[in-house]
Jmol script that loads the backbone (N, CA, C; Angstrom):
load data "model"
ATOM      1  N   UNK A   1       0.755  -1.136  -0.180  1.00  0.00           N
ATOM      2  CA  UNK A   1      -0.245   0.016   0.156  1.00  0.00           C
ATOM      3  C   UNK A   1       0.950   1.424  -0.041  1.00  0.00           C
ATOM      4  N   UNK A   2       0.394   2.169  -0.606  1.00  0.00           N
ATOM      5  CA  UNK A   2       1.386   3.390  -0.844  1.00  0.00           C
ATOM      6  C   UNK A   2       0.777   4.374   0.355  1.00  0.00           C
ATOM      7  N   UNK A   3       1.737   5.437   0.601  1.00  0.00           N
ATOM      8  CA  UNK A   3       1.428   6.379   1.793  1.00  0.00           C
ATOM      9  C   UNK A   3       2.101   7.479   1.117  1.00  0.00           C
ATOM     10  N   UNK A   4       1.759   8.578   1.877  1.00  0.00           N
ATOM     11  CA  UNK A   4       2.313  10.219   1.197  1.00  0.00           C
ATOM     12  C   UNK A   4       3.888   9.830   1.322  1.00  0.00           C
ATOM     13  N   UNK A   5       4.349   9.200   2.427  1.00  0.00           N
ATOM     14  CA  UNK A   5       5.606   9.118   2.345  1.00  0.00           C
ATOM     15  C   UNK A   5       6.394   8.467   1.160  1.00  0.00           C
ATOM     16  N   UNK A   6       5.755   7.720   0.616  1.00  0.00           N
ATOM     17  CA  UNK A   6       6.265   7.034  -0.897  1.00  0.00           C
ATOM     18  C   UNK A   6       6.366   7.704  -1.936  1.00  0.00           C
ATOM     19  N   UNK A   7       5.401   9.120  -1.983  1.00  0.00           N
ATOM     20  CA  UNK A   7       5.765   9.984  -3.170  1.00  0.00           C
ATOM     21  C   UNK A   7       6.511  11.252  -3.068  1.00  0.00           C
ATOM     22  N   UNK A   8       7.165  11.381  -4.199  1.00  0.00           N
ATOM     23  CA  UNK A   8       8.118  12.476  -4.049  1.00  0.00           C
ATOM     24  C   UNK A   8       7.208  13.802  -4.175  1.00  0.00           C
ATOM     25  N   UNK A   9       7.980  14.974  -3.856  1.00  0.00           N
ATOM     26  CA  UNK A   9       7.393  16.209  -3.713  1.00  0.00           C
ATOM     27  C   UNK A   9       7.514  16.520  -5.323  1.00  0.00           C
ATOM     28  N   UNK A  10       6.705  17.500  -5.812  1.00  0.00           N
ATOM     29  CA  UNK A  10       6.842  17.957  -6.996  1.00  0.00           C
ATOM     30  C   UNK A  10       8.341  18.326  -7.622  1.00  0.00           C
ATOM     31  N   UNK A  11       8.795  19.052  -6.783  1.00  0.00           N
ATOM     32  CA  UNK A  11      10.359  19.275  -7.211  1.00  0.00           C
ATOM     33  C   UNK A  11      10.795  18.222  -7.478  1.00  0.00           C
ATOM     34  N   UNK A  12      10.958  17.188  -6.721  1.00  0.00           N
ATOM     35  CA  UNK A  12      11.618  15.892  -6.713  1.00  0.00           C
ATOM     36  C   UNK A  12      11.331  15.231  -7.748  1.00  0.00           C
ATOM     37  N   UNK A  13       9.906  15.060  -8.203  1.00  0.00           N
ATOM     38  CA  UNK A  13       9.618  14.332  -9.030  1.00  0.00           C
ATOM     39  C   UNK A  13      10.006  15.000 -10.600  1.00  0.00           C
ATOM     40  N   UNK A  14       9.834  16.277 -10.531  1.00  0.00           N
ATOM     41  CA  UNK A  14      10.551  16.800 -12.125  1.00  0.00           C
ATOM     42  C   UNK A  14      11.887  16.299 -11.903  1.00  0.00           C
ATOM     43  N   UNK A  15      12.692  16.214 -11.032  1.00  0.00           N
ATOM     44  CA  UNK A  15      13.997  15.842 -11.359  1.00  0.00           C
ATOM     45  C   UNK A  15      14.301  14.138 -12.146  1.00  0.00           C
ATOM     46  N   UNK A  16      13.009  13.330 -11.219  1.00  0.00           N
ATOM     47  CA  UNK A  16      13.269  11.909 -11.596  1.00  0.00           C
ATOM     48  C   UNK A  16      12.220  11.397 -12.643  1.00  0.00           C
ATOM     49  N   UNK A  17      11.533  12.422 -13.109  1.00  0.00           N
ATOM     50  CA  UNK A  17      10.253  11.912 -13.947  1.00  0.00           C
ATOM     51  C   UNK A  17      10.998  11.132 -15.148  1.00  0.00           C
ATOM     52  N   UNK A  18      11.771  11.869 -16.109  1.00  0.00           N
ATOM     53  CA  UNK A  18      12.120  11.154 -17.011  1.00  0.00           C
ATOM     54  C   UNK A  18      12.632   9.559 -17.133  1.00  0.00           C
ATOM     55  N   UNK A  19      13.595   9.400 -16.185  1.00  0.00           N
ATOM     56  CA  UNK A  19      14.162   8.094 -15.987  1.00  0.00           C
ATOM     57  C   UNK A  19      13.007   7.274 -14.940  1.00  0.00           C
ATOM     58  N   UNK A  20      12.083   7.881 -14.221  1.00  0.00           N
ATOM     59  CA  UNK A  20      11.180   6.873 -13.847  1.00  0.00           C
ATOM     60  C   UNK A  20      10.193   6.694 -14.734  1.00  0.00           C
ATOM     61  N   UNK A  21       9.883   7.393 -15.533  1.00  0.00           N
ATOM     62  CA  UNK A  21       8.935   7.031 -16.751  1.00  0.00           C
ATOM     63  C   UNK A  21       9.597   6.049 -17.607  1.00  0.00           C
ATOM     64  N   UNK A  22      10.590   6.207 -17.917  1.00  0.00           N
ATOM     65  CA  UNK A  22      11.099   5.052 -18.685  1.00  0.00           C
ATOM     66  C   UNK A  22      11.176   3.748 -18.083  1.00  0.00           C
ATOM     67  N   UNK A  23      11.358   3.633 -16.815  1.00  0.00           N
ATOM     68  CA  UNK A  23      11.562   2.650 -15.919  1.00  0.00           C
ATOM     69  C   UNK A  23      10.168   1.859 -15.536  1.00  0.00           C
ATOM     70  N   UNK A  24       9.202   2.931 -15.718  1.00  0.00           N
ATOM     71  CA  UNK A  24       7.679   2.033 -15.304  1.00  0.00           C
ATOM     72  C   UNK A  24       7.209   1.578 -16.593  1.00  0.00           C
ATOM     73  N   UNK A  25       7.394   2.269 -17.734  1.00  0.00           N
ATOM     74  CA  UNK A  25       6.807   1.957 -19.047  1.00  0.00           C
ATOM     75  C   UNK A  25       7.520   0.447 -19.418  1.00  0.00           C
ATOM     76  N   UNK A  26       8.792   0.299 -19.335  1.00  0.00           N
ATOM     77  CA  UNK A  26       9.395  -0.877 -19.337  1.00  0.00           C
ATOM     78  C   UNK A  26       8.858  -1.893 -18.442  1.00  0.00           C
ATOM     79  N   UNK A  27       8.678  -1.550 -17.113  1.00  0.00           N
ATOM     80  CA  UNK A  27       8.248  -2.696 -16.293  1.00  0.00           C
ATOM     81  C   UNK A  27       6.516  -2.958 -16.448  1.00  0.00           C
ATOM     82  N   UNK A  28       5.864  -2.200 -17.078  1.00  0.00           N
ATOM     83  CA  UNK A  28       4.453  -2.352 -17.556  1.00  0.00           C
ATOM     84  C   UNK A  28       4.364  -3.333 -18.588  1.00  0.00           C
ATOM     85  N   UNK A  29       5.296  -3.432 -19.372  1.00  0.00           N
ATOM     86  CA  UNK A  29       5.436  -4.574 -20.548  1.00  0.00           C
ATOM     87  C   UNK A  29       5.274  -6.060 -19.863  1.00  0.00           C
ATOM     88  N   UNK A  30       6.056  -6.129 -18.843  1.00  0.00           N
ATOM     89  CA  UNK A  30       6.163  -7.406 -18.182  1.00  0.00           C
ATOM     90  C   UNK A  30       4.605  -7.801 -17.751  1.00  0.00           C
ATOM     91  N   UNK A  31       3.589  -6.888 -17.529  1.00  0.00           N
ATOM     92  CA  UNK A  31       2.529  -7.005 -16.699  1.00  0.00           C
ATOM     93  C   UNK A  31       1.456  -6.820 -17.460  1.00  0.00           C
ATOM     94  N   UNK A  32       1.489  -7.089 -18.805  1.00  0.00           N
ATOM     95  CA  UNK A  32       0.505  -7.063 -19.880  1.00  0.00           C
ATOM     96  C   UNK A  32       0.077  -8.349 -20.474  1.00  0.00           C
ATOM     97  N   UNK A  33      -1.276  -8.709 -20.332  1.00  0.00           N
ATOM     98  CA  UNK A  33      -1.782 -10.020 -20.982  1.00  0.00           C
ATOM     99  C   UNK A  33      -2.459  -9.802 -22.314  1.00  0.00           C
ATOM    100  N   UNK A  34      -2.242  -9.985 -23.324  1.00  0.00           N
ATOM    101  CA  UNK A  34      -3.184 -10.024 -24.354  1.00  0.00           C
ATOM    102  C   UNK A  34      -4.030 -11.137 -24.234  1.00  0.00           C
ATOM    103  N   UNK A  35      -5.423 -10.576 -24.961  1.00  0.00           N
ATOM    104  CA  UNK A  35      -6.519 -11.721 -24.877  1.00  0.00           C
ATOM    105  C   UNK A  35      -7.085 -11.513 -26.277  1.00  0.00           C
ATOM    106  N   UNK A  36      -6.478 -12.015 -27.154  1.00  0.00           N
ATOM    107  CA  UNK A  36      -6.877 -11.679 -28.563  1.00  0.00           C
ATOM    108  C   UNK A  36      -6.513 -10.575 -29.398  1.00  0.00           C
ATOM    109  N   UNK A  37      -7.226  -9.967 -30.082  1.00  0.00           N
ATOM    110  CA  UNK A  37      -6.881  -8.967 -30.890  1.00  0.00           C
ATOM    111  C   UNK A  37      -7.325  -7.416 -29.959  1.00  0.00           C
ATOM    112  N   UNK A  38      -8.297  -7.518 -29.207  1.00  0.00           N
ATOM    113  CA  UNK A  38      -8.748  -6.205 -28.816  1.00  0.00           C
ATOM    114  C   UNK A  38      -8.889  -5.844 -27.354  1.00  0.00           C
ATOM    115  N   UNK A  39      -8.476  -7.015 -26.543  1.00  0.00           N
ATOM    116  CA  UNK A  39      -8.316  -7.068 -25.298  1.00  0.00           C
ATOM    117  C   UNK A  39      -6.884  -7.118 -24.547  1.00  0.00           C
ATOM    118  N   UNK A  40      -6.737  -6.267 -23.831  1.00  0.00           N
ATOM    119  CA  UNK A  40      -5.494  -6.544 -22.899  1.00  0.00           C
ATOM    120  C   UNK A  40      -5.817  -6.361 -21.351  1.00  0.00           C
ATOM    121  N   UNK A  41      -5.097  -7.015 -20.554  1.00  0.00           N
ATOM    122  CA  UNK A  41      -5.238  -6.803 -19.015  1.00  0.00           C
ATOM    123  C   UNK A  41      -3.756  -6.389 -18.638  1.00  0.00           C
ATOM    124  N   UNK A  42      -3.908  -4.948 -17.742  1.00  0.00           N
ATOM    125  CA  UNK A  42      -2.451  -4.867 -17.082  1.00  0.00           C
ATOM    126  C   UNK A  42      -2.643  -5.040 -15.976  1.00  0.00           C
ATOM    127  N   UNK A  43      -1.895  -5.570 -15.018  1.00  0.00           N
ATOM    128  CA  UNK A  43      -1.508  -5.729 -13.601  1.00  0.00           C
ATOM    129  C   UNK A  43      -0.753  -4.777 -13.056  1.00  0.00           C
ATOM    130  N   UNK A  44      -1.489  -3.900 -12.189  1.00  0.00           N
ATOM    131  CA  UNK A  44      -1.196  -3.092 -11.655  1.00  0.00           C
ATOM    132  C   UNK A  44      -0.397  -3.370 -10.310  1.00  0.00           C
ATOM    133  N   UNK A  45       0.718  -2.549 -10.088  1.00  0.00           N
ATOM    134  CA  UNK A  45       1.362  -2.888  -8.583  1.00  0.00           C
ATOM    135  C   UNK A  45       1.589  -1.726  -8.099  1.00  0.00           C
ATOM    136  N   UNK A  46       2.490  -1.369  -7.039  1.00  0.00           N
ATOM    137  CA  UNK A  46       2.853  -0.264  -6.124  1.00  0.00           C
ATOM    138  C   UNK A  46       3.635   0.444  -7.070  1.00  0.00           C
ATOM    139  N   UNK A  47       4.292   0.165  -8.040  1.00  0.00           N
ATOM    140  CA  UNK A  47       5.467   0.982  -8.983  1.00  0.00           C
ATOM    141  C   UNK A  47       4.382   1.702  -9.862  1.00  0.00           C
ATOM    142  N   UNK A  48       3.501   1.073 -10.490  1.00  0.00           N
ATOM    143  CA  UNK A  48       2.665   1.670 -11.746  1.00  0.00           C
ATOM    144  C   UNK A  48       1.765   2.732 -11.166  1.00  0.00           C
ATOM    145  N   UNK A  49       1.275   2.210  -9.715  1.00  0.00           N
ATOM    146  CA  UNK A  49       0.349   3.069  -9.122  1.00  0.00           C
ATOM    147  C   UNK A  49       0.954   4.370  -8.679  1.00  0.00           C
ATOM    148  N   UNK A  50       2.094   4.416  -8.180  1.00  0.00           N
ATOM    149  CA  UNK A  50       2.774   5.812  -7.835  1.00  0.00           C
ATOM    150  C   UNK A  50       3.228   6.535  -9.302  1.00  0.00           C
ATOM    151  N   UNK A  51       3.433   5.969 -10.142  1.00  0.00           N
ATOM    152  CA  UNK A  51       3.678   6.487 -11.366  1.00  0.00           C
ATOM    153  C   UNK A  51       2.053   7.475 -11.617  1.00  0.00           C
ATOM    154  N   UNK A  52       1.175   6.854 -11.766  1.00  0.00           N
ATOM    155  CA  UNK A  52      -0.101   7.291 -12.047  1.00  0.00           C
ATOM    156  C   UNK A  52      -0.448   8.359 -10.929  1.00  0.00           C
ATOM    157  N   UNK A  53       0.113   8.157  -9.573  1.00  0.00           N
ATOM    158  CA  UNK A  53      -0.530   9.329  -8.850  1.00  0.00           C
ATOM    159  C   UNK A  53       0.438  10.509  -9.060  1.00  0.00           C
ATOM    160  N   UNK A  54       1.873  10.008  -8.965  1.00  0.00           N
ATOM    161  CA  UNK A  54       2.783  11.308  -9.552  1.00  0.00           C
ATOM    162  C   UNK A  54       2.184  12.032 -10.773  1.00  0.00           C
ATOM    163  N   UNK A  55       1.901  11.530 -11.674  1.00  0.00           N
ATOM    164  CA  UNK A  55       1.651  12.379 -13.041  1.00  0.00           C
ATOM    165  C   UNK A  55       0.585  12.910 -12.704  1.00  0.00           C
ATOM    166  N   UNK A  56      -0.713  12.389 -11.999  1.00  0.00           N
ATOM    167  CA  UNK A  56      -1.919  13.087 -11.803  1.00  0.00           C
ATOM    168  C   UNK A  56      -1.499  14.532 -10.855  1.00  0.00           C
ATOM    169  N   UNK A  57      -0.549  14.383  -9.728  1.00  0.00           N
ATOM    170  CA  UNK A  57      -0.473  15.587  -9.058  1.00  0.00           C
ATOM    171  C   UNK A  57       0.353  16.423  -9.736  1.00  0.00           C
ATOM    172  N   UNK A  58       1.213  16.042 -10.793  1.00  0.00           N
ATOM    173  CA  UNK A  58       1.729  17.091 -11.671  1.00  0.00           C
ATOM    174  C   UNK A  58       1.168  18.141 -12.372  1.00  0.00           C
ATOM    175  N   UNK A  59      -0.176  17.559 -12.775  1.00  0.00           N
ATOM    176  CA  UNK A  59      -0.999  18.161 -13.558  1.00  0.00           C
ATOM    177  C   UNK A  59      -1.375  19.589 -12.990  1.00  0.00           C
TER     178      UNK A  59
END
end "model"
wireframe off; spacefill off
backbone 0.3
color backbone group
């Protein structure tokens, strides 16, 4: 479970964003299961959720 302490400040995130994004996108490739041509399942975890939260806070 993520807590506020797990998240970077906006300033820190701007420093780490490019490398973190690259790492998360590579990480997500291993968490994707294709079901036919039109459906895919993506299994989220703490890393992928942290990325989503950090991106939402950035906006």
